[in-house]
VOBA-1610 file (N, C-alpha, C; in pm, whole numbers, padded with zeros to 5 digits, always signed):
BEGIN
Met+02760+09413-13892Met+02836+09361-13782Met+02930+09470-13733Thr+02950+09478-13603Thr+03036+09582-13548Thr+03167+09523-13499Ser+03264+09610-13473Ser+03394+09561-13427Ser+03383+09496-13289Lys+03282+09530-13213Lys+03266+09468-13082Lys+03241+09318-13094Arg+03187+09276-13205Arg+03163+09134-13226Arg+03294+09058-13232Leu+03401+09129-13254Leu+03532+09067-13262Leu+03563+08986-13138Phe+03509+09026-13029Phe+03546+08963-12904Phe+03452+08848-12872Ala+03360+08823-12958Ala+03256+08726-12933Ala+03309+08604-12862Pro+03235+08558-12780Pro+03244+08453-12685Pro+03346+08351-12696Ile+03426+08381-12703Ile+03529+08287-12691Ile+03551+08285-12550Ser+03495+08347-12606Ser+03494+08342-12502Ser+03602+08280-12452Ala+03585+08314-12462Ala+03659+08299-12451Ala+03759+08234-12420Ala+03835+08195-12405Ala+03958+08157-12462Ala+04037+08068-12371Leu+04022+07944-12376Leu+04072+07874-12261Leu+04112+07732-12286Leu+04219+07694-12224Leu+04270+07559-12238Leu+04319+07508-12107Val+04311+07380-12088Val+04374+07321-11972Val+04508+07271-12021Leu+04614+07320-11962Leu+04747+07289-12010Leu+04807+07175-11928Gly+04855+07073-11996Gly+04929+06965-11932Gly+04860+06900-11815Ile+04733+06870-11825Ile+04664+06809-11713Ile+04697+06661-11706Gly+04727+06615-11588Gly+04756+06475-11564Gly+04773+06453-11416Pro+04801+06330-11373Pro+04813+06302-11232Pro+04917+06390-11163Ala+05027+06421-11230Ala+05130+06502-11168Ala+05085+06646-11149Ser+04981+06688-11220Ser+04933+06826-11213Ser+04818+06844-11114Ala+04760+06737-11064Ala+04642+06746-10978Ala+04668+06840-10861Gly+04569+06927-10834Gly+04577+07019-10722Gly+04663+07142-10746Lys+04717+07158-10864Lys+04801+07273-10896Lys+04723+07378-10973Thr+04780+07500-10971Thr+04727+07607-11054Thr+04822+07624-11172Val+04765+07622-11292Val+04843+07630-11415Val+04803+07756-11490Glu+04902+07834-11531Glu+04874+07952-11614Glu+04904+07918-11759Gly+04823+07970-11849Gly+04843+07944-11990Gly+04803+08062-12075Ala+04847+08056-12199Ala+04815+08159-12297Ala+04830+08099-12435Gly+04769+08162-12533Gly+04782+08111-12668Gly+04695+08185-12767Ala+04676+08121-12882Ala+04597+08177-12991Ala+04462+08108-12999Val+04365+08178-13054Val+04231+08123-13071Val+04179+08166-13208Ala+04112+08074-13276Ala+04048+08102-13405Ala+03902+08057-13395Cys+03809+08145-13435Cys+03667+08117-13415Cys+03586+08142-13542Val+03473+08074-13549Val+03375+08096-13655Val+03239+08119-13588Ser+03168+08220-13633Ser+03032+08247-13584Ser+02934+08168-13669Asp+02859+08080-13604Asp+02758+08001-13673Asp+02622+08070-13675Lys+02598+08152-13572Lys+02469+08222-13563Lys+02495+08361-13507Trp+02437+08461-13570Trp+02444+08600-13526Trp+02312+08664-13567Asn+02205+08625-13497Asn+02071+08669-13530Asn+02041+08801-13461Val+02015+08905-13539Val+01993+09040-13487Val+01845+09075-13492Ser+01795+09128-13380Ser+01662+09189-13379Ser+01679+09330-13322Glu+01601+09424-13373Glu+01613+09562-13329Glu+01485+09604-13260Arg+01495+09631-13129Arg+01378+09673-13051Arg+01333+09813-13093Glu+01431+09900-13107Glu+01409+10037-13152Glu+01536+10082-13220Lys+01534+10194-13287Lys+01652+10239-13361Lys+01775+10244-13270Gly+01877+10167-13308Gly+02002+10167-13232Gly+02006+10072-13113His+01896+10006-13081His+01891+09911-12969His+01873+09771-13026Lys+01985+09696-13030Lys+01984+09565-13095Lys+02009+09453-12994Leu+01941+09342-13017Leu+01962+09219-12941Leu+02015+09115-13037Ile+02117+09041-12995Ile+02179+08941-13081Ile+02179+08806-13011Asp+02139+08703-13084Asp+02145+08564-13038Asp+02267+08505-13109Tyr+02366+08459-13031Tyr+02496+08416-13085Tyr+02522+08268-13061Ala+02590+08203-13156Ala+02647+08069-13139Ala+02772+08062-13226Gly+02876+07994-13175Gly+02999+07984-13251Gly+03088+07871-13202Arg+03195+07847-13280Arg+03293+07743-13248Arg+03433+07799-13260Cys+03526+07744-13178Cys+03664+07792-13177Cys+03761+07676-13165Val+03886+07706-13199Val+03998+07615-13176Val+04099+07693-13094Phe+04148+07633-12985Phe+04247+07696-12897Phe+04381+07628-12914Ile+04483+07709-12938Ile+04618+07659-12961Ile+04710+07724-12858Pro+04748+07650-12754Pro+04832+07707-12648Pro+04973+07739-12698Asn+05035+07838-12635Asn+05175+07871-12667Asn+05268+07755-12636Asp+05236+07678-12531Asp+05315+07561-12492Asp+05281+07448-12590Val+05376+07412-12676Val+05348+07312-12780Val+05314+07175-12722Ala+05352+07148-12597Ala+05322+07020-12534Ala+05182+07017-12473Ala+05117+07131-12462Ala+04985+07139-12399Ala+04876+07088-12493Glu+04768+07041-12432Glu+04654+06991-12509Glu+04584+07104-12584Lys+04546+07079-12707Lys+04464+07171-12783Lys+04318+07132-12757Ala+04227+07224-12782Ala+04086+07194-12757Ala+03998+07268-12857Thr+03877+07215-12876Thr+03775+07286-12951Thr+03676+07343-12850Gln+03593+07435-12895Gln+03500+07499-12804Gln+03372+07533-12881Glu+03258+07515-12815Glu+03129+07558-12868Glu+03068+07654-12768Cys+03020+07769-12816Cys+02966+07874-12729Cys+02829+07919-12776Ala+02753+07973-12682Ala+02624+08035-12712Ala+02604+08149-12615Gly+02529+08249-12656Gly+02502+08361-12567Gly+02423+08470-12634Asn+02420+08584-12567Asn+02342+08698-12614Asn+02421+08827-12599Phe+02396+08918-12691Phe+02454+09052-12685Phe+02341+09154-12689Glu+02367+09269-12627Glu+02274+09380-12634Glu+02354+09506-12666Tyr+02320+09572-12776Tyr+02384+09696-12819Tyr+02286+09810-12796Met+02332+09915-12728Met+02247+10028-12692Met+02268+10144-12789Pro+02169+10235-12800Pro+02182+10350-12888Pro+02303+10440-12856Asp+02348+10441-12731Asp+02463+10525-12692Asp+02598+10463-12731Gly+02598+10345-12795Gly+02721+10280-12838Gly+02775+10177-12739Ser+02716+10169-12621Ser+02760+10069-12524Ser+02702+09932-12561Tyr+02765+09828-12508Tyr+02713+09694-12532Tyr+02754+09602-12417Lys+02685+09489-12409Lys+02721+09385-12314Lys+02682+09251-12374Gly+02755+09148-12335Gly+02726+09014-12383Gly+02765+08913-12277Asn+02697+08799-12279Asn+02732+08690-12187Asn+02676+08559-12240Gly+02734+08450-12188Gly+02688+08319-12230Gly+02772+08208-12170Thr+02768+08093-12233Thr+02840+07975-12184Thr+02917+07910-12298Cys+03020+07833-12262Cys+03100+07759-12360Cys+03134+07622-12304Thr+03156+07529-12394Thr+03203+07394-12360Thr+03329+07367-12441His+03440+07341-12370His+03565+07297-12433His+03561+07145-12442Thr+03603+07091-12553Thr+03613+06946-12566Thr+03756+06912-12606Phe+03818+06822-12527Phe+03954+06779-12552Phe+03952+06647-12629Lys+04063+06613-12689Lys+04073+06496-12777Lys+04028+06367-12707Asn+04056+06355-12575Asn+04019+06234-12503Asn+03871+06232-12463Gly+03796+06339-12498Gly+03653+06345-12467Gly+03618+06422-12341Asp+03718+06453-12258Asp+03690+06534-12139Asp+03639+06671-12182Lys+03553+06728-12099Lys+03495+06860-12128Lys+03525+06956-12014Arg+03530+07084-12050Arg+03546+07191-11950Arg+03444+07298-11983Tyr+03376+07350-11881Tyr+03268+07446-11898Tyr+03308+07582-11843His+03259+07687-11909His+03281+07820-11852His+03170+07915-11895Thr+03160+08023-11819Thr+03072+08134-11855Thr+03161+08246-11905Trp+03109+08331-11992Trp+03186+08443-12045Trp+03105+08572-12036Glu+03180+08682-12037Glu+03119+08815-12030Glu+03209+08913-12104Glu+03149+09007-12171Glu+03223+09114-12235Glu+03133+09235-12249Gly+03192+09349-12277Gly+03115+09470-12298Gly+03192+09595-12261Thr+03128+09707-12283Thr+03191+09835-12253Thr+03198+09862-12103His+03129+09785-12024His+03128+09804-11878His+03243+09734-11807Ile+03324+09655-11877Ile+03437+09588-11814Ile+03568+09632-11879Lys+03675+09621-11802Lys+03807+09667-11848Lys+03864+09578-11959Glu+03855+09448-11941Glu+03909+09355-12040Glu+03817+09350-12161Arg+03869+09304-12273Arg+03784+09288-12391Arg+03684+09177-12369Gly+03724+09071-12302Gly+03636+08962-12266Gly+03696+08886-12150Arg+03611+08832-12064Arg+03661+08753-11952Arg+03572+08632-11933Phe+03628+08528-11870Phe+03553+08406-11849Phe+03584+08346-11713Thr+03492+08262-11667Thr+03507+08189-11541Thr+03485+08042-11570Ile+03582+07959-11534Ile+03571+07814-11553Ile+03485+07761-11440Thr+03379+07687-11474Thr+03281+07644-11375Thr+03280+07494-11347Gly+03357+07414-11422Gly+03359+07271-11397Gly+03401+07194-11521Gly+03392+07062-11509Gly+03430+06977-11620Gly+03389+06834-11599Thr+03431+06747-11691Thr+03403+06604-11683Thr+03534+06527-11688Gly+03530+06399-11653Gly+03649+06315-11656Gly+03756+06369-11563Lys+03880+06377-11611Lys+03988+06426-11526Lys+03975+06575-11496Leu+03878+06641-11559Leu+03853+06783-11533Leu+03737+06806-11437Asp+03682+06700-11381Asp+03573+06713-11283Asp+03626+06795-11165Gly+03563+06908-11136Gly+03605+06994-11026Gly+03701+07105-11065Val+03738+07117-11193Val+03828+07223-11237Val+03762+07360-11218Arg+03843+07460-11185Arg+03797+07598-11167Arg+03902+07690-11227Gly+03868+07816-11245Gly+03966+07913-11293Gly+03901+08031-11362Ser+03985+08111-11427Ser+03937+08230-11496Ser+04040+08275-11598Gly+04000+08370-11681Gly+04091+08423-11781Gly+04030+08535-11860Thr+04105+08579-11960Thr+04060+08685-12049Thr+04086+08644-12194Tyr+04018+08711-12286Tyr+04038+08685-12428Tyr+04018+08814-12506Ala+04077+08818-12625Ala+04058+08930-12717Ala+04053+08872-12858Leu+03950+08907-12931Leu+03932+08859-13069Leu+03918+08978-13163Asp+03970+08962-13282Asp+03953+09061-13387Asp+03876+08996-13501Glu+03784+09072-13556Glu+03703+09023-13667Glu+03788+09023-13794Leu+03795+08907-13859Leu+03870+08893-13983Leu+03776+08900-14104Thr+03657+08841-14090Thr+03551+08850-14190Thr+03420+08858-14113Asp+03307+08850-14182Asp+03177+08853-14113Asp+03158+08735-14019Thr+03226+08624-14045Thr+03204+08504-13964Thr+03331+08450-13897Leu+03449+08504-13928Leu+03574+08452-13871Leu+03642+08554-13781Gln+03692+08506-13666Gln+03765+08589-13573Gln+03894+08518-13533Gly+03994+08597-13498Gly+04120+08542-13449Gly+04169+08627-13334Gly+04240+08565-13240Gly+04287+08642-13126Gly+04372+08562-13031Thr+04369+08605-12906Thr+04452+08546-12802Thr+04371+08522-12674Phe+04426+08439-12586Phe+04365+08416-12455Phe+04475+08401-12351Thr+04440+08430-12226Thr+04524+08398-12111Thr+04431+08337-12008Glu+04487+08249-11924Glu+04403+08184-11823Glu+04484+08135-11706Lys+04415+08118-11595Lys+04470+08055-11475Lys+04373+07945-11437Val+04420+07820-11439Val+04334+07704-11419Val+04373+07635-11289Glu+04276+07614-11201Glu+04296+07540-11076Glu+04253+07396-11101Leu+04352+07308-11110Leu+04324+07167-11142Leu+04267+07092-11023Pro+04179+06995-11049Pro+04118+06917-10939Pro+04220+06824-10873
//
């Protein structure tokens, strides 16, 4: 496993903070901590130094604002590592909140982008139907299967 896996899809890293009727139509910025476990990291090597990875994992997001909702997240995606040391990865994630509402996003990371990882919020269910936004995340590998890090986001509430 390489240090680049540290940023794995949390993708990244996202919470809807304080969503409710009073927040509808507003843009909310948030930040916090994220802890993740990799459930699948299947590596195949096309040729020496050229690896393809099939990824799946789960995370817990803990916002800095103690009053904000916490969420779990399930992600899946793919990584490609090249012989020159460059890499890229992308996939999708589903955030699930305690009340059952879900929020969806796509994620991307790699040596071709400035941030360690970035995501785009693409929609949701329940009171999150129509949610949009984006953010960044950074994860550090703690063990072969555990990562910890931070996220920032800007969420446009429906």
